[in-house]
C-alpha positions in Angstrom: 57.4 40.5 131.7 59.0 42.6 134.4 62.5 41.6 133.2 61.5 42.8 129.7 60.3 46.1 131.0 63.5 46.6 133.0 65.6 46.0 129.9 63.5 48.5 127.9 63.8 51.0 130.7 67.6 50.5 131.0 68.0 50.8 127.2 65.9 54.0 127.2 68.1 55.4 130.1 71.3 54.6 128.2 70.0 56.3 125.0 68.9 59.4 127.0 72.3 59.5 128.7 74.2 59.3 125.3 71.9 61.9 123.8 72.4 64.2 126.8 76.1 63.8 126.7 76.1 64.7 123.0 74.2 67.9 123.8 76.6 68.8 126.6 79.6 68.1 124.4 78.2 70.1 121.5 77.3 73.0 123.8 80.8 73.0 125.4 82.4 73.0 121.9 80.3 75.9 120.9 81.3 77.9 124.1 85.0 77.1 123.3 84.7 78.3 119.7 83.1 81.7 120.3 84.2 85.1 121.6 81.2 87.1 122.7 81.0 90.9 122.9 79.2 92.4 125.8 78.7 96.2 126.0 77.1 97.6 129.1 75.6 101.1 129.1 76.3 103.7 131.8 72.6 103.8 132.6 69.2 103.2 131.1 68.7 106.8 130.0 68.0 107.2 126.3 71.2 109.2 125.8 73.3 106.5 127.5 71.6 103.7 125.6 72.2 105.6 122.3 75.8 106.2 123.0 76.3 102.6 124.0 75.5 101.7 120.3 78.1 104.2 119.1 80.7 102.6 121.4 79.7 99.2 120.1 80.3 100.4 116.5 83.7 101.8 117.4 84.7 98.6 119.2 83.6 96.5 116.2 85.3 98.8 113.7 88.6 98.7 115.7 88.6 94.8 115.5 87.0 94.2 112.1 90.0 94.2 109.8 92.2 92.1 112.0 89.5 89.4 112.5 88.5 89.1 108.8 90.8 86.2 108.0 91.2 84.6 111.4 89.8 81.0 111.5 91.1 79.8 114.9 89.3 80.8 118.1 92.6 80.9 120.1 94.2 83.2 117.5 91.1 85.4 117.6 91.3 85.6 121.4 95.0 86.4 121.3 94.4 89.1 118.7 91.6 90.7 120.7 93.8 90.5 123.9 96.6 92.4 122.1 94.1 94.9 120.8 92.6 95.8 124.2 94.3 99.2 124.4 93.2 100.1 120.9 89.7 99.0 121.6 89.5 101.0 124.7 90.9 104.1 122.9 88.4 103.7 120.1 85.5 103.4 122.6 86.6 106.4 124.6 87.0 108.5 121.5 83.5 107.6 120.5 82.2 108.7 123.9 84.2 111.9 123.7 83.0 112.7 120.2 79.4 112.3 121.4 80.1 114.8 124.2 80.1 112.3 127.1 82.6 112.5 130.0 82.3 108.8 130.9 85.1 106.5 130.2 85.2 102.9 129.1 86.7 99.8 130.8 87.6 97.0 128.5 88.5 93.5 129.5 88.5 89.9 128.4 86.6 87.7 130.8 84.4 84.6 131.2 80.8 85.5 131.9 77.4 84.0 131.8 75.1 84.9 128.9 71.4 84.1 128.5 70.1 82.4 125.4 70.3 84.7 122.5 67.9 84.2 119.5 69.0 85.5 116.1 67.1 85.3 112.9 68.4 81.9 111.8 69.8 80.3 115.0 69.9 80.5 118.8 73.0 80.6 121.0 72.4 78.6 124.2 72.8 80.2 127.6 76.1 79.5 129.3 79.6 80.8 130.2 81.5 82.2 127.3 84.8 84.0 126.8 83.8 87.7 126.3 85.2 91.0 125.4 83.4 93.1 128.0 83.0 96.9 127.5 81.6 98.8 130.4 80.7 102.5 130.0 81.0 104.6 133.1 79.5 102.8 136.1 77.9 100.1 133.9 74.5 100.3 135.4 72.5 100.3 132.1 71.1 97.7 129.8 73.4 95.3 128.0 74.1 94.7 124.3 75.8 91.5 123.2 76.6 89.4 120.1 79.5 87.3 118.8 82.7 89.0 117.9 84.4 85.8 116.8 83.4 84.5 114.4 82.5 88.0 113.4 78.8 87.7 113.5 78.3 91.1 115.1 79.7 92.7 112.0 77.4 90.7 109.7 74.4 91.3 111.8 74.9 95.0 112.3 76.2 95.9 108.8 73.5 94.1 106.9 75.5 91.4 105.1 73.2 88.9 103.5 75.2 85.8 104.6 73.3 83.5 106.9 74.6 83.8 110.4 73.8 80.2 110.9 75.9 79.2 107.9 78.8 81.4 109.0 78.7 79.9 112.5 78.6 76.4 111.1 81.4 77.1 108.7 83.6 78.5 111.5 83.0 75.6 113.8 83.7 73.0 111.1 86.9 74.7 109.8 
């Protein structure tokens, strides 16, 4: 009887290990396929939080056309990397047009993100490649989404396509 229970316990352990490995592998694949956008406000004041959204829109608009037909995550990363000066210029112009004297720092980095729940799916917490946009001292609340595949643009501009479907299509293709 004990031998039988040990075999069952061993089998259960093996199944759990394979299941856990699958989750870790899927999660890592997801992290490797996405480029997140992280915009950090200058402060938590209402004005700084509102202008953060204007900067976000300027950043997304500066990248939108060039990312429309990109299917490969590395090509998207390379494109965004080449566009960093243009992104920074667009963000600083948005600040200036809104009457703010702060400037923006833009970089590509790896950073930890918490779990993010969207309407149709959830992105797990973890370390992702990110386009980081910091306004002024960057002591305010954050705003984040996924710039590749271009889920931010769909989310913000009201396209009816399922974000979950778009993410799955991108990861499959």
